N, C-alpha and C positions, 0 to 999 in steps of 0.2 A: 468302848464308845464309838470308835470308827472301824470296828472289825469287818463290817460289810462294805466299807467304802473302798473304791478302786480309783486310781489316777492314771491317766495316759498323757504322755507328752506327744505333741504333734506339731508339724510346721504351721506357722501362722497363715500361710497361703491356703490352707485347707479349712479354715474356720467356716467358710460358706457351706460346708458339708454338715457341720455340727447342728443337730436338732437341740436347741437350747431348752426345749420343754422336757428333755430326757436327762439333763445333766444339772449339776449344782451351780453352774455359771449362768448369768442372765443374758449376756449379749456379746457380740464381737467386740464392742467398745469397752467392755468392763473386764475382760480376761487379763490375767497377769501374763507378762511376756518376759522372755529372757533378756539379758542386758543388751544383746545385739538385735533384739526385736524379731528374731527369726523363728522362735519356738514359743509355744504356750502349752497349757495343759487343761484337761477337763477332769471332772470327777463325777462318779455316780455311785449309787448304793444298789446292792442286789445284782440282778441280771445285767449283763453288758447290753447297752442299747444297740439295736440293729444297724444303725448308720455307721458304727465303728468299723464294720467290715469294708466300707468304701474308702477308709483313710489309708494312706501309705506313708512310709518313713516314720512310723510311730515308735515310741519307746515305752515299754511297760506291757501290761499294767503293773502298777506299783501299789504297795500298801501305804497306809498313812505314815508309818515310821520311815519307809523308804523315800517317799516324796519329800518329807521334811528334811532328810539328809541331803537330797539332791538340791533342794531350793536354797541351801546354805552355801553352795559352791559359787565360785566367781562367775560361772555362766549365768546364774540367776540372781545374784546379789552383787551389786556394784560395790567395790571396796571403798571404804571411807577415804577421802582425800587427806593427805597429811597437811597440816597447817604450815 
């Protein structure tokens, strides 16, 4: 189902480079961010969008299974507070 989908982690500071017409996210305001708000990710299907070559300090690209594993880490999911 997601075999052609790729994911790329990038610094939030570079979101202004992202062409949101070429990725699965809709805007700077709606992307998911890491717990410390310094990283985000984008996804696309098929060919890699051209603007990605302008991004620096990226991680990936990752497959769907790989990104799901990454997003379960403490960097991306805030631990539940103990009562």
